[in-house]
C-alpha positions in Angstrom: 14.7 26.6 12.2 14.4 22.8 11.6 14.5 23.1 7.8 18.0 24.6 7.7 19.4 21.1 8.5 17.1 19.2 6.2 18.3 18.3 2.8 16.0 19.5 0.0 16.9 16.3 -1.9 15.7 14.1 0.9 12.5 16.2 1.1 11.9 15.9 -2.6 12.5 12.2 -2.6 10.1 11.7 0.3 7.4 13.7 -1.5 7.9 11.9 -4.8 7.8 8.4 -3.2 4.7 9.4 -1.2 2.9 10.5 -4.4 3.9 7.2 -6.1 2.6 5.1 -3.2 -0.7 7.1 -3.3 -1.0 6.6 -7.1 -0.4 2.8 -6.8 -3.0 2.6 -4.1 -5.4 4.6 -6.2 -4.8 2.4 -9.3 -5.8 -0.8 -7.5 -3.1 -2.6 -5.6 -4.4 -6.0 -6.8 -3.3 -5.5 -10.5 -0.3 -7.6 -11.5 2.9 -5.8 -10.5 1.3 -3.1 -8.4 1.8 -5.0 -5.1 5.6 -5.3 -5.8 5.8 -1.7 -6.9 3.8 -0.6 -3.7 6.2 -2.5 -1.4 9.2 -1.1 -3.2 8.1 2.5 -3.2 6.8 2.2 0.4 10.4 1.1 1.3 11.8 4.1 -0.6 9.4 6.4 1.1 10.3 5.1 4.6 14.0 5.2 3.6 13.9 8.8 2.4 11.8 9.9 5.4 14.4 8.4 7.7 17.1 10.2 5.8 15.2 13.5 6.1 14.8 13.0 9.9 18.5 12.3 10.2 19.3 15.5 8.4 16.9 17.5 10.5 18.8 16.3 13.6 21.9 18.1 12.4 25.4 17.1 11.3 26.8 16.6 14.7 23.6 15.3 16.1 22.1 18.2 18.0 19.2 15.9 19.0 20.6 12.4 19.5 17.2 10.8 20.0 15.9 12.2 16.7 19.0 11.1 14.9 18.6 7.6 16.3 14.9 7.4 15.3 15.9 8.6 11.8 18.5 5.9 11.6 16.0 3.3 12.7 13.5 4.5 10.1 16.1 4.5 7.4 17.0 0.9 8.3 13.4 -0.2 8.0 13.3 1.4 4.5 16.6 -0.2 3.5 15.4 -3.6 4.6 11.9 -3.2 2.9 13.1 -1.9 -0.5 14.6 -5.1 -1.7 11.4 -6.9 -0.6 9.7 -5.1 -3.5 12.3 -6.4 -6.0 12.2 -9.9 -4.6 8.4 -9.9 -4.6 8.5 -8.9 -8.2 11.0 -11.7 -9.0 8.9 -14.3 -7.2 5.6 -13.0 -8.6 6.7 -13.6 -12.1 8.6 -16.9 -12.0 7.9 -17.8 -15.6 9.5 -14.7 -17.0 12.8 -15.3 -15.2 13.9 -18.8 -15.8 15.4 -19.9 -12.5 15.4 -22.9 -10.2 13.7 -22.7 -6.9 16.9 -23.3 -5.0 18.6 -20.5 -6.9 15.7 -18.2 -6.1 16.0 -19.1 -2.4 19.8 -18.3 -2.4 19.1 -14.9 -4.1 16.5 -14.2 -1.5 18.8 -15.0 1.3 21.7 -13.0 -0.2 19.6 -9.8 -0.7 18.1 -9.9 2.8 21.5 -10.6 4.3 23.0 -7.6 2.5 20.0 -5.5 3.5 20.5 -6.5 7.1 24.2 -5.7 6.8 23.4 -2.2 5.5 21.0 -1.7 8.4 23.7 -2.6 11.0 26.2 -0.5 9.2 23.9 2.5 9.2 23.2 2.2 13.0 26.9 2.2 13.9 
């Protein structure tokens, strides 16, 4: 049965993040802060779904194609989750006192680290 390999923690995380994405969409995505929260929780949803698919594939990957698709999905989530945080930081520039150049460097650093995590996951 496929569920024997699936982690219940990954399944719960996927369900919670899906509910949070639904609640944000229902609450009107155009309210301040909702777009950033939507992107962040969508990233977490994709991330946890990829983790769930990887765990379904088994510990020594019984189905290598499924494990590869799970890793790709996980990477998309890993890359998208910091986008929610960065969007939040850019959306509210007056609350965080920071120069534009500093904000750019932080943006580059976070995306570089996200990309590094993706490549590390796919190895």
